[in-house]
C-alpha positions as CSV (number, residue, x, y, z in Angstrom):
1,X,-25.6,-28.9,-33.6
2,X,-22.3,-27.1,-33.3
3,X,-21.9,-28.7,-29.9
4,X,-22.4,-32.2,-31.6
5,X,-20.4,-31.4,-34.3
6,X,-17.3,-30.3,-31.9
7,X,-17.9,-33.4,-30.0
8,X,-17.8,-35.6,-32.8
9,X,-14.7,-33.6,-34.8
10,X,-15.8,-35.6,-37.8
11,X,-13.3,-35.2,-41.1
12,X,-16.3,-34.8,-42.7
13,X,-20.0,-34.2,-43.1
14,X,-22.5,-34.9,-45.8
15,X,-25.8,-32.6,-45.0
16,X,-28.7,-33.3,-46.7
17,X,-31.4,-32.4,-44.6
18,X,-34.2,-29.8,-45.9
19,X,-38.0,-29.4,-45.7
20,X,-39.4,-27.8,-48.4
21,X,-41.5,-25.5,-46.5
22,X,-39.1,-24.6,-43.7
23,X,-36.9,-21.7,-45.1
24,X,-35.2,-21.7,-41.2
25,X,-34.2,-25.6,-41.8
26,X,-33.3,-26.0,-45.4
27,X,-31.5,-22.1,-45.4
28,X,-30.6,-21.4,-41.7
29,X,-29.7,-24.5,-41.1
30,X,-27.1,-25.2,-43.9
31,X,-25.7,-21.8,-42.9
32,X,-25.0,-23.0,-39.2
33,X,-24.1,-26.2,-40.2
34,X,-21.6,-24.7,-42.4
35,X,-20.0,-22.8,-39.3
36,X,-19.9,-25.7,-37.3
37,X,-18.1,-27.6,-39.6
38,X,-15.2,-25.0,-40.4
39,X,-14.7,-24.7,-37.1
40,X,-13.2,-28.4,-36.7
41,X,-11.9,-28.2,-40.0
42,X,-14.2,-30.9,-41.7
43,X,-14.9,-30.8,-45.3
44,X,-18.8,-30.2,-46.1
45,X,-20.4,-31.8,-48.6
46,X,-24.2,-29.7,-49.2
47,X,-26.8,-31.3,-51.4
48,X,-28.8,-29.1,-53.2
49,X,-31.1,-29.1,-55.4
50,X,-32.0,-28.4,-59.4
51,X,-35.1,-26.3,-57.6
52,X,-32.7,-23.5,-57.7
53,X,-33.2,-23.0,-61.5
54,X,-36.3,-21.8,-63.1
55,X,-36.4,-23.9,-66.5
56,X,-36.3,-21.5,-68.8
57,X,-32.9,-22.0,-69.4
58,X,-32.0,-25.8,-69.8
59,X,-30.0,-27.4,-69.3
60,X,-27.8,-26.2,-66.9
61,X,-24.3,-27.1,-66.1
62,X,-22.5,-26.8,-62.9
63,X,-21.6,-22.8,-63.8
64,X,-25.5,-21.7,-64.1
65,X,-26.6,-19.1,-61.8
66,X,-29.1,-20.2,-59.5
67,X,-32.8,-18.4,-60.8
68,X,-35.2,-20.2,-58.0
69,X,-39.1,-19.3,-59.0
70,X,-40.3,-21.1,-55.9
71,X,-39.9,-20.6,-51.7
72,X,-38.1,-23.7,-51.7
73,X,-35.9,-23.3,-54.6
74,X,-35.1,-19.9,-53.0
75,X,-33.9,-21.4,-49.1
76,X,-31.6,-24.2,-51.4
77,X,-30.6,-21.4,-53.4
78,X,-29.4,-19.2,-50.4
79,X,-28.3,-22.0,-48.6
80,X,-25.4,-22.6,-51.4
81,X,-24.8,-19.0,-50.8
82,X,-24.2,-19.3,-47.2
83,X,-22.1,-22.4,-47.8
84,X,-19.7,-20.9,-50.5
85,X,-19.0,-17.9,-48.4
86,X,-18.8,-19.2,-44.9
87,X,-17.1,-22.8,-46.5
88,X,-14.9,-22.0,-49.4
89,X,-13.7,-25.5,-49.3
90,X,-17.3,-27.5,-49.5
91,X,-18.4,-29.4,-52.2
92,X,-22.1,-28.0,-53.2
93,X,-23.9,-31.1,-54.8
94,X,-27.3,-30.5,-56.8
95,X,-29.3,-33.8,-57.7
96,X,-33.3,-33.9,-59.4
97,X,-35.9,-36.4,-58.3
98,X,-34.1,-39.3,-56.0
99,X,-35.7,-42.5,-56.9
100,X,-35.2,-46.0,-55.4
101,X,-36.5,-48.5,-52.7
102,X,-40.1,-47.5,-53.1
103,X,-39.9,-45.0,-50.8
104,X,-39.6,-41.6,-52.7
105,X,-42.2,-39.2,-52.6
106,X,-42.6,-39.9,-56.4
107,X,-43.1,-43.3,-56.0
108,X,-45.3,-43.1,-53.6
109,X,-47.2,-40.3,-55.2
110,X,-47.4,-42.5,-58.5
111,X,-49.4,-45.0,-56.0
112,X,-51.6,-42.9,-54.6
113,X,-52.7,-41.8,-58.0
114,X,-53.1,-45.1,-60.0
115,X,-55.2,-46.7,-56.3
116,X,-57.3,-43.4,-56.5
117,X,-56.1,-42.1,-52.9
118,X,-54.8,-39.2,-54.3
119,X,-56.5,-36.8,-57.0
120,X,-54.4,-35.2,-59.3
121,X,-52.1,-35.1,-62.7
122,X,-48.6,-35.7,-63.7
123,X,-47.4,-33.3,-66.4
124,X,-46.1,-34.3,-70.0
125,X,-44.1,-31.0,-69.8
126,X,-42.1,-30.7,-66.8
127,X,-38.7,-32.3,-67.3
128,X,-36.4,-33.4,-64.6
129,X,-33.0,-35.9,-64.7
130,X,-34.0,-38.6,-61.7
131,X,-31.0,-40.2,-60.2
132,X,-31.2,-43.4,-58.4
133,X,-30.8,-43.2,-54.6
134,X,-27.7,-45.5,-54.4
135,X,-26.4,-44.1,-57.4
136,X,-26.3,-40.5,-55.5
137,X,-25.1,-42.2,-52.3
138,X,-22.1,-43.5,-53.6
139,X,-21.6,-40.6,-55.8
140,X,-21.4,-38.5,-52.6
141,X,-19.0,-40.5,-51.0
142,X,-16.9,-40.6,-53.8
143,X,-16.9,-36.7,-53.9
144,X,-16.3,-36.6,-50.0
145,X,-13.7,-39.1,-49.9
146,X,-12.3,-37.2,-53.0
147,X,-11.9,-33.7,-50.9
148,X,-13.5,-32.3,-54.6
149,X,-14.4,-28.6,-54.0
150,X,-16.9,-26.2,-55.4
151,X,-19.5,-27.2,-57.5
152,X,-21.4,-30.7,-58.9
153,X,-24.0,-32.1,-60.3
154,X,-25.9,-35.6,-59.5
155,X,-28.3,-35.5,-61.6
156,X,-29.5,-39.3,-63.7
157,X,-28.2,-39.8,-67.5
158,X,-31.9,-39.4,-68.4
159,X,-34.1,-36.4,-69.1
160,X,-37.8,-37.3,-68.6
161,X,-41.2,-35.5,-67.8
162,X,-42.8,-36.4,-64.2
163,X,-45.8,-38.7,-66.5
164,X,-43.2,-40.5,-68.1
165,X,-41.6,-40.8,-65.0
166,X,-44.7,-42.2,-63.6
167,X,-45.4,-44.5,-66.4
168,X,-42.0,-46.3,-65.6
169,X,-42.7,-46.2,-61.8
170,X,-46.4,-47.8,-62.8
171,X,-45.3,-50.6,-65.0
172,X,-42.2,-51.5,-62.5
173,X,-44.6,-52.1,-59.8
174,X,-47.5,-53.7,-61.8
175,X,-50.1,-50.4,-61.9
176,X,-51.6,-49.1,-65.0
177,X,-49.9,-46.1,-66.2
178,X,-54.0,-45.6,-67.7
179,X,-54.8,-44.7,-64.7
180,X,-52.3,-41.6,-63.9
181,X,-53.7,-38.5,-65.2
182,X,-51.6,-36.3,-67.7
183,X,-51.6,-32.5,-67.4
184,X,-49.2,-29.7,-68.5
185,X,-47.3,-27.9,-66.6
186,X,-44.3,-26.4,-68.5
187,X,-40.8,-26.7,-66.6
188,X,-37.2,-27.5,-68.4
189,X,-35.0,-28.4,-65.7
190,X,-32.4,-30.4,-66.7
191,X,-29.2,-31.2,-65.3
192,X,-26.2,-31.2,-67.3
193,X,-23.8,-34.0,-65.5
194,X,-21.2,-34.5,-67.7
195,X,-18.4,-32.9,-66.0
196,X,-19.4,-34.3,-62.5
197,X,-19.8,-38.0,-64.1
198,X,-15.8,-37.7,-65.5
199,X,-14.8,-37.4,-61.7
200,X,-16.9,-40.2,-60.6
201,X,-16.4,-44.3,-60.9
202,X,-20.0,-44.5,-60.3
203,X,-22.3,-44.4,-63.3
204,X,-25.5,-42.1,-62.5
205,X,-27.8,-44.1,-64.3
206,X,-30.9,-43.3,-66.4
207,X,-34.0,-43.8,-64.9
208,X,-35.2,-46.2,-67.6
209,X,-32.4,-48.2,-67.0
210,X,-32.9,-48.4,-63.2
211,X,-36.5,-48.9,-63.4
212,X,-36.6,-51.5,-65.7
């Protein structure tokens, strides 16, 4: 990675790579990339996750301190800490469930559950702020081009449960929402993105809007 960045010498880097079960990729990888970006003076935009929060003190704005409860959340929180220490001028952009194009993990899960390919349920009390992939990409490019540093939140404008999200996806795709089993797993991780939205021309739409 360091050799590649040194050869290309980019003005900016948007870092999106992760593997949920792999600390080395998610945490150590972010640190290595921050070192490489700093070495050539590239502006780093590090994409993080609402998984850095436990859900016990929602909503979370940009000043909220991470309190992860999952291995993936802990790896993402460690990555944020490394990026801040290595590249003080970097932007850390936390986002939520990414939806769009029919290819996201949430969309695939809904199809598998509705068609009986997979057993499971969607939780009615697991609250997130899904964002459309095109809104997220446009917002990341805006923030990169502006040279903005610090923390940014890029969640969608609407908080919904995973079950509500699944029903919206099912209706859009001609599936029967009644085929989606509902369950309970309390977790309220709402990203307050108002401060970041004020910096953007791109509007971070709510899920009911972009899945209609």
